[in-house]
MDTraj code that builds the backbone (N, CA, C; nanometers):
import mdtraj as md
import numpy as np

residues = "MET ILE ARG TYR ILE GLU TYR ASN SER ASN ALA SER ILE ALA TYR ASP THR ALA ILE GLY SER ALA SER GLU THR GLY LEU GLY TYR PHE ARG ILE ILE THR GLU TYR GLU ARG GLU ASP SER PHE ASP VAL VAL PRO ARG PHE VAL ARG ILE ARG ASN PRO LEU THR VAL HIS PHE ASP PRO ASP SER ILE GLU GLY ASP GLY SER ASP ALA ARG ARG ALA LEU VAL GLU GLU GLY ALA ALA SER ARG ILE LEU LEU LYS ILE SER ILE VAL ARG ASN ARG GLN ASN ALA GLN ASP ASP ARG GLN CYS CYS ALA ARG".split()
xyz = np.array([
    [-1.9479, -0.7879, 3.5759],
    [-1.8820, -0.9040, 3.5221],
    [-1.8048, -0.8681, 3.3946],
    [-1.8686, -0.7926, 3.3051],
    [-1.8015, -0.7556, 3.1783],
    [-1.6814, -0.6679, 3.2081],
    [-1.6974, -0.5730, 3.2989],
    [-1.5873, -0.4830, 3.3324],
    [-1.4669, -0.5599, 3.3924],
    [-1.4990, -0.6630, 3.4717],
    [-1.3970, -0.7495, 3.5274],
    [-1.3179, -0.8184, 3.4179],
    [-1.3885, -0.8737, 3.3204],
    [-1.3262, -0.9428, 3.2084],
    [-1.2444, -0.8445, 3.1255],
    [-1.3006, -0.7268, 3.0998],
    [-1.2283, -0.6242, 3.0233],
    [-1.1019, -0.5841, 3.0949],
    [-1.1091, -0.5639, 3.2246],
    [-0.9911, -0.5221, 3.3021],
    [-0.8840, -0.6285, 3.2993],
    [-0.9219, -0.7548, 3.3239],
    [-0.8227, -0.8645, 3.3308],
    [-0.7590, -0.8957, 3.1984],
    [-0.8262, -0.8631, 3.0882],
    [-0.7685, -0.8979, 2.9572],
    [-0.7193, -0.7724, 2.8836],
    [-0.7057, -0.6575, 2.9519],
    [-0.6617, -0.5337, 2.8915],
    [-0.7412, -0.5038, 2.7632],
    [-0.8704, -0.5072, 2.7729],
    [-0.9571, -0.4884, 2.6585],
    [-0.9351, -0.3497, 2.5920],
    [-0.8915, -0.2529, 2.6691],
    [-0.8712, -0.1184, 2.6128],
    [-0.7710, -0.1243, 2.4971],
    [-0.6703, -0.2116, 2.5074],
    [-0.5723, -0.2272, 2.4007],
    [-0.6385, -0.2840, 2.2761],
    [-0.7253, -0.3832, 2.2942],
    [-0.7963, -0.4412, 2.1819],
    [-0.8889, -0.3370, 2.1178],
    [-0.9576, -0.2571, 2.1992],
    [-1.0469, -0.1547, 2.1490],
    [-0.9663, -0.0492, 2.0717],
    [-0.8551, -0.0031, 2.1303],
    [-0.7750, 0.1002, 2.0670],
    [-0.7183, 0.0535, 1.9338],
    [-0.6722, -0.0719, 1.9283],
    [-0.6210, -0.1263, 1.8053],
    [-0.7307, -0.1353, 1.6967],
    [-0.8470, -0.1808, 1.7350],
    [-0.9610, -0.1919, 1.6416],
    [-0.9994, -0.0543, 1.5908],
    [-1.0080, 0.0439, 1.6800],
    [-1.0469, 0.1810, 1.6376],
    [-0.9408, 0.2413, 1.5497],
    [-0.8150, 0.2211, 1.5846],
    [-0.7035, 0.2744, 1.5009],
    [-0.7047, 0.2127, 1.3619],
    [-0.7237, 0.0823, 1.3562],
    [-0.7276, 0.0163, 1.2246],
    [-0.8493, 0.0613, 1.1445],
    [-0.9624, 0.0800, 1.2125],
    [-1.0847, 0.1232, 1.1446],
    [-1.0680, 0.2633, 1.0881],
    [-0.9975, 0.3501, 1.1600],
    [-0.9795, 0.4871, 1.1119],
    [-0.8796, 0.4915, 0.9971],
    [-0.7828, 0.4001, 0.9926],
    [-0.6853, 0.3955, 0.8874],
    [-0.7352, 0.3245, 0.7602],
    [-0.7977, 0.2074, 0.7803],
    [-0.8318, 0.1236, 0.6662],
    [-0.9818, 0.1025, 0.6471],
    [-1.0635, 0.1426, 0.7435],
    [-1.2062, 0.1195, 0.7382],
    [-1.2451, -0.0148, 0.7967],
    [-1.1490, -0.0934, 0.8405],
    [-1.1734, -0.2219, 0.9021],
    [-1.1016, -0.2306, 1.0360],
    [-1.1717, -0.2722, 1.1410],
    [-1.1084, -0.2910, 1.2709],
    [-1.1825, -0.3967, 1.3487],
    [-1.1065, -0.4889, 1.4087],
    [-1.1694, -0.6022, 1.4778],
    [-1.0943, -0.6336, 1.6061],
    [-1.1653, -0.6979, 1.6962],
    [-1.1038, -0.7647, 1.8109],
    [-1.1788, -0.8939, 1.8320],
    [-1.1186, -0.9844, 1.9117],
    [-1.1787, -1.1164, 1.9355],
    [-1.2064, -1.1320, 2.0836],
    [-1.2990, -1.2184, 2.1115],
    [-1.3238, -1.2654, 2.2471],
    [-1.2979, -1.4176, 2.2427],
    [-1.1968, -1.4579, 2.3166],
    [-1.1615, -1.6003, 2.3183],
    [-1.1800, -1.6555, 2.4587],
    [-1.1728, -1.7857, 2.4726],
    [-1.1762, -1.8449, 2.6065],
    [-1.0439, -1.9147, 2.6306],
    [-0.9974, -1.9029, 2.7504],
    [-0.8736, -1.9683, 2.7929],
    [-0.8951, -2.0306, 2.9283],
    [-0.8115, -2.1315, 2.9607],
    [-0.8134, -2.1890, 3.0948],
    [-0.7562, -2.0889, 3.1907],
    [-0.8182, -2.0792, 3.3079],
    [-0.7759, -1.9854, 3.4075],
    [-0.6356, -2.0183, 3.4589],
    [-0.6126, -2.1452, 3.4841],
    [-0.4820, -2.1946, 3.5246],
    [-0.4549, -2.3287, 3.4547],
    [-0.3308, -2.3699, 3.4500],
    [-0.2957, -2.4951, 3.3862],
    [-0.3586, -2.6165, 3.4555],
    [-0.3750, -2.6087, 3.5842],
    [-0.4295, -2.7199, 3.6599],
    [-0.5780, -2.7115, 3.6852],
    [-0.6456, -2.6250, 3.6119],
    [-0.7877, -2.6027, 3.6331],
    [-0.8682, -2.6237, 3.5047],
    [-0.9937, -2.6593, 3.5193],
    [-1.0828, -2.6690, 3.4069],
    [-1.1753, -2.5449, 3.3967],
    [-1.1475, -2.4444, 3.4776],
    [-1.2234, -2.3214, 3.4717],
    [-1.1805, -2.2408, 3.3471],
    [-1.2805, -2.1988, 3.2694],
    [-1.2497, -2.1261, 3.1481],
    [-1.2973, -1.9801, 3.1667],
    [-1.2140, -1.8866, 3.1211],
    [-1.2458, -1.7452, 3.1316],
    [-1.2398, -1.6812, 2.9941],
    [-1.3308, -1.5866, 2.9659],
    [-1.3215, -1.5132, 2.8368],
    [-1.2182, -1.4061, 2.8437],
    [-1.1550, -1.3760, 2.7304],
    [-1.0533, -1.2692, 2.7208],
    [-1.0685, -1.1946, 2.5933],
    [-1.0472, -1.0635, 2.5978],
    [-1.0445, -0.9786, 2.4800],
    [-0.9039, -0.9836, 2.4214],
    [-0.8939, -1.0013, 2.2893],
    [-0.7653, -1.0070, 2.2225],
    [-0.7694, -0.9171, 2.1015],
    [-0.6642, -0.8406, 2.0826],
    [-0.6598, -0.7533, 1.9667],
    [-0.6233, -0.8292, 1.8401],
    [-0.6676, -0.7790, 1.7264],
    [-0.6281, -0.8292, 1.5975],
    [-0.5480, -0.7172, 1.5307],
    [-0.4195, -0.7391, 1.5182],
    [-0.3317, -0.6359, 1.4671],
    [-0.3581, -0.5975, 1.3212],
    [-0.3832, -0.7013, 1.2390],
    [-0.3991, -0.6792, 1.0943],
    [-0.5436, -0.7121, 1.0588],
    [-0.6272, -0.6139, 1.0276],
    [-0.7682, -0.6421, 0.9996],
    [-0.7845, -0.7193, 0.8675],
    [-0.6831, -0.7230, 0.7848],
    [-0.6933, -0.7955, 0.6573],
    [-0.6817, -0.9449, 0.6759],
    [-0.6548, -0.9874, 0.7994],
    [-0.6490, -1.1315, 0.8257],
    [-0.7849, -1.1883, 0.8682],
    [-0.8865, -1.1048, 0.8738],
    [-1.0225, -1.1450, 0.9119],
    [-1.1040, -1.1681, 0.7845],
    [-1.1607, -1.2855, 0.7747],
    [-1.2405, -1.3212, 0.6547],
    [-1.3784, -1.3689, 0.7038],
    [-1.4810, -1.3028, 0.6527],
    [-1.6176, -1.3387, 0.6925],
    [-1.6735, -1.4508, 0.6067],
    [-1.7801, -1.5061, 0.6550],
    [-1.8568, -1.6096, 0.5873],
    [-1.8815, -1.5683, 0.4421],
    [-1.8401, -1.6521, 0.3449],
    [-1.8615, -1.6162, 0.2039],
    [-2.0112, -1.6081, 0.1666],
    [-2.1009, -1.6642, 0.2456],
    [-2.2417, -1.6552, 0.2204],
    [-2.3045, -1.5262, 0.2776],
    [-2.2222, -1.4490, 0.3440],
    [-2.2723, -1.3237, 0.4034],
    [-2.3079, -1.2272, 0.2895],
    [-2.4180, -1.1548, 0.3089],
    [-2.4651, -1.0595, 0.2078],
    [-2.4357, -0.9165, 0.2503],
    [-2.4526, -0.8850, 0.3776],
    [-2.4335, -0.7497, 0.4257],
    [-2.2856, -0.7071, 0.4168],
    [-2.2643, -0.5817, 0.3799],
    [-2.1271, -0.5297, 0.3637],
    [-2.0499, -0.5265, 0.4952],
    [-2.1201, -0.5063, 0.6050],
    [-2.0514, -0.5014, 0.7344],
    [-2.0351, -0.6377, 0.7978],
    [-2.0844, -0.7446, 0.7358],
    [-2.0714, -0.8799, 0.7880],
    [-2.1673, -0.9090, 0.9032],
    [-2.2658, -0.8257, 0.9258],
    [-2.3567, -0.8476, 1.0409],
    [-2.4384, -0.9742, 1.0261],
    [-2.4549, -1.0268, 0.9052],
    [-2.5299, -1.1488, 0.8882],
    [-2.4402, -1.2735, 0.8738],
    [-2.3090, -1.2568, 0.8926],
    [-2.2176, -1.3688, 0.8828],
    [-2.2365, -1.4682, 0.9964],
    [-2.2308, -1.5955, 0.9612],
    [-2.2435, -1.6978, 1.0666],
    [-2.1124, -1.7327, 1.1308],
    [-2.0017, -1.7042, 1.0589],
    [-1.8705, -1.7334, 1.1134],
    [-1.7680, -1.6413, 1.0471],
    [-1.6509, -1.6310, 1.1069],
    [-1.5394, -1.5564, 1.0515],
    [-1.4109, -1.6333, 1.0808],
    [-1.3177, -1.6175, 0.9934],
    [-1.1871, -1.6827, 1.0076],
    [-1.0816, -1.5782, 1.0273],
    [-0.9953, -1.5978, 1.1238],
    [-0.8831, -1.5069, 1.1497],
    [-0.7578, -1.5870, 1.1179],
    [-0.6826, -1.5377, 1.0173],
    [-0.5603, -1.6039, 0.9799],
    [-0.4578, -1.5912, 1.0902],
    [-0.3926, -1.6998, 1.1219],
    [-0.2842, -1.6937, 1.2234],
    [-0.1576, -1.7607, 1.1726],
    [-0.1527, -1.7964, 1.0466],
    [-0.0334, -1.8574, 0.9901],
    [-0.0672, -1.9197, 0.8563],
    [0.0311, -1.9872, 0.8000],
    [0.0151, -2.0480, 0.6663],
    [-0.0962, -2.1534, 0.6659],
    [-0.1128, -2.2289, 0.7709],
    [-0.2145, -2.3349, 0.7720],
    [-0.3549, -2.2752, 0.7607],
    [-0.3803, -2.1605, 0.8243],
    [-0.5115, -2.1048, 0.8179],
    [-0.5413, -2.0509, 0.6803],
    [-0.4388, -2.0009, 0.6077],
    [-0.4581, -1.9538, 0.4691],
    [-0.4962, -2.0714, 0.3813],
    [-0.4342, -2.1866, 0.4030],
    [-0.4701, -2.3041, 0.3240],
    [-0.6130, -2.3487, 0.3528],
    [-0.6513, -2.3488, 0.4801],
    [-0.7893, -2.3858, 0.5173],
    [-0.8886, -2.2874, 0.4591],
    [-0.8539, -2.1601, 0.4567],
    [-0.9414, -2.0616, 0.3967],
    [-0.9648, -2.0893, 0.2480],
    [-0.8555, -2.1172, 0.1768],
    [-0.8678, -2.1452, 0.0324],
    [-0.9519, -2.2700, 0.0088],
    [-0.9322, -2.3739, 0.0880],
    [-1.0109, -2.4977, 0.0747],
    [-1.1575, -2.4636, 0.1013],
    [-1.1869, -2.3844, 0.2046],
    [-1.3247, -2.3517, 0.2385],
    [-1.3901, -2.2726, 0.1246],
    [-1.3190, -2.1784, 0.0665],
    [-1.3748, -2.0965, -0.0420],
    [-1.4013, -2.1839, -0.1645],
    [-1.3040, -2.2718, -0.1974],
    [-1.3247, -2.3579, -0.3135],
    [-1.4466, -2.4505, -0.2918],
    [-1.4608, -2.5056, -0.1742],
    [-1.5748, -2.5921, -0.1441],
    [-1.7075, -2.5136, -0.1528],
    [-1.7071, -2.3916, -0.1031],
    [-1.8297, -2.3111, -0.1079],
    [-1.8655, -2.2777, -0.2501],
    [-1.7637, -2.2495, -0.3322],
    [-1.7925, -2.2190, -0.4755],
    [-1.8459, -2.3439, -0.5450],
    [-1.7877, -2.4603, -0.5163],
    [-1.8350, -2.5828, -0.5747],
    [-1.9789, -2.6104, -0.5343],
    [-2.0103, -2.5899, -0.4068],
    [-2.1451, -2.6116, -0.3614],
    [-2.2439, -2.5156, -0.4283],
    [-2.2029, -2.3928, -0.4481],
    [-2.2890, -2.2936, -0.5161],
    [-2.3100, -2.3355, -0.6617],
    [-2.2082, -2.3864, -0.7266],
    [-2.2197, -2.4305, -0.8654],
    [-2.3154, -2.5517, -0.8728],
    [-2.3003, -2.6431, -0.7818],
    [-2.3872, -2.7612, -0.7765],
    [-2.5336, -2.7189, -0.7563],
    [-2.5542, -2.6194, -0.6689],
    [-2.6887, -2.5720, -0.6453],
    [-2.7496, -2.5053, -0.7707],
    [-2.6661, -2.4303, -0.8442],
    [-2.7173, -2.3656, -0.9651],
    [-2.7518, -2.4694, -1.0702],
    [-2.6677, -2.5740, -1.0804],
    [-2.6932, -2.6800, -1.1791],
    [-2.8206, -2.7556, -1.1433],
    [-2.8403, -2.7784, -1.0182],
    [-2.9579, -2.8532, -0.9724],
    [-3.0850, -2.7727, -0.9998],
    [-3.0790, -2.6444, -0.9773],
    [-3.1999, -2.5634, -0.9978],
    [-3.2241, -2.5313, -1.1433],
    [-3.1213, -2.5403, -1.2275],
    [-3.1379, -2.5072, -1.3671],
    [-3.2105, -2.6182, -1.4434],
    [-3.2147, -2.7363, -1.3913],
    [-3.2765, -2.8495, -1.4580],
    [-3.4223, -2.8425, -1.4609],
])
top = md.Topology()
chain = top.add_chain()
for i, resn in enumerate(residues, 1):
    res = top.add_residue(resn, chain, resSeq=i)
    for name in ("N", "CA", "C"):
        top.add_atom(name, md.element.get_by_symbol(name[0]), res)
traj = md.Trajectory(xyz[None], top)
């Protein structure tokens, strides 16, 4: 099943891009997304997709591990709107952390 999905989504390109980026910058990623099989169908299939720029991947700010293995979510920037959402998310997380510190300091 996995080989079928890899073959249909050209996963080798995603793997090669991730490995190339990792060897150049120390960071390399690919995604697994779901898409509809056809426009007239509700069948969903997973696909491997390459991430060309590893600097567009942002892990959960609450993650502690350097490799992000404990991250609950990651954001991949795909345009200006995602950068704005990322900034809003970071500001909210910082505010929540400050509120937590103030609550515990009392």
